C-alpha positions as CSV (number, residue, x, y, z in Angstrom):
1,M,-15.2,17.9,3.3
2,G,-14.8,14.3,4.4
3,A,-14.0,12.8,7.8
4,K,-11.0,11.2,9.3
5,L,-10.8,7.4,8.6
6,T,-11.6,5.1,11.5
7,E,-9.1,2.4,12.4
8,D,-11.1,-0.2,10.5
9,E,-11.4,2.0,7.4
10,R,-7.7,2.8,7.5
11,S,-6.8,-1.0,7.7
12,S,-9.1,-1.8,4.8
13,A,-7.7,1.0,2.7
14,L,-4.1,0.1,3.3
15,S,-4.7,-3.5,2.4
16,A,-5.9,-2.3,-1.0
17,L,-3.0,0.1,-1.4
18,V,-0.2,-2.4,-1.7
19,E,2.8,0.0,-2.0
20,W,1.5,2.6,0.4
21,K,2.7,2.7,4.1
22,L,1.7,4.7,7.1
23,V,4.0,7.6,8.0
24,E,5.6,7.2,11.4
25,G,4.4,9.8,13.9
26,R,1.8,11.2,11.5
27,D,-1.6,10.3,10.3
28,A,-0.6,10.1,6.7
29,I,0.4,7.5,4.0
30,T,3.4,7.6,1.8
31,R,4.8,5.9,-1.3
32,S,7.8,6.2,-3.7
33,Y,7.4,5.8,-7.4
34,T,10.4,5.2,-9.7
35,F,10.3,5.8,-13.4
36,S,12.7,5.3,-16.2
37,D,13.8,8.9,-16.3
38,F,13.1,12.5,-15.3
39,V,10.7,13.1,-18.2
40,S,8.5,10.2,-17.1
41,A,8.6,11.2,-13.5
42,F,7.6,14.8,-14.4
43,G,4.9,13.5,-16.8
44,F,3.5,11.5,-13.9
45,M,3.5,14.6,-11.7
46,T,1.8,16.6,-14.4
47,Q,-1.0,14.1,-14.9
48,V,-1.5,13.8,-11.1
49,A,-1.5,17.6,-10.7
50,L,-4.5,17.8,-13.0
51,I,-6.3,15.0,-11.1
52,A,-5.5,16.5,-7.7
53,E,-6.7,19.9,-8.8
54,S,-10.0,18.5,-10.0
55,M,-10.4,16.8,-6.6
56,N,-9.2,20.0,-4.8
57,H,-6.9,17.7,-2.9
58,H,-3.2,18.2,-3.3
59,P,-0.3,15.8,-2.5
60,E,2.9,16.6,-0.7
61,W,5.6,15.4,-3.0
62,F,9.3,15.5,-3.7
63,N,11.0,14.7,-7.0
64,V,14.7,13.8,-7.7
65,Y,15.4,12.7,-11.3
66,S,13.3,9.5,-11.8
67,R,11.9,9.2,-8.3
68,V,8.7,10.8,-6.9
69,D,8.0,10.5,-3.2
70,V,4.4,11.2,-2.2
71,T,2.7,11.8,1.2
72,L,-1.0,12.1,1.5
73,S,-3.0,13.5,4.4
74,T,-6.1,15.7,4.7
75,H,-5.2,18.8,6.6
76,D,-8.9,19.8,7.0
77,V,-9.6,16.7,9.0
78,G,-6.2,16.4,10.7
79,G,-5.3,13.0,9.2
80,L,-6.1,10.3,6.7
81,S,-9.4,10.6,4.8
82,A,-11.2,8.9,2.0
83,L,-9.9,11.6,-0.3
84,D,-6.3,10.4,0.4
85,V,-7.3,6.8,-0.5
86,Q,-9.0,8.0,-3.7
87,L,-6.0,10.1,-4.8
88,A,-3.6,7.3,-4.0
89,K,-5.6,4.9,-6.2
90,R,-5.7,7.4,-9.0
91,M,-1.9,8.0,-8.7
92,D,-1.3,4.2,-8.8
93,A,-3.4,4.0,-12.0
94,V,-1.5,6.8,-13.7
95,A,1.9,5.3,-12.7
96,S,0.8,1.9,-14.1
97,R,0.2,3.5,-17.5
98,L,3.7,5.0,-17.7
């Protein structure tokens, strides 16, 4: 298990995660992805599910048609951790290929 990010680590991570934003009132980050259609959105979720499972780190997400809203936080540490940053980067990489 990792540790909760410090303020400096959080600022550095968010500067590298352009589309991700802090969740108000919660130590978490969020982002919305929009795809061309439902199949592409579901394909993204399927690919990310395999990555998340291999990391043993699972996103909170919500899907409506072509949009996938994601929130990342590490429950074991009570907030944002390096695992969230790693998963966010991997999600962005998957989305960029679709």
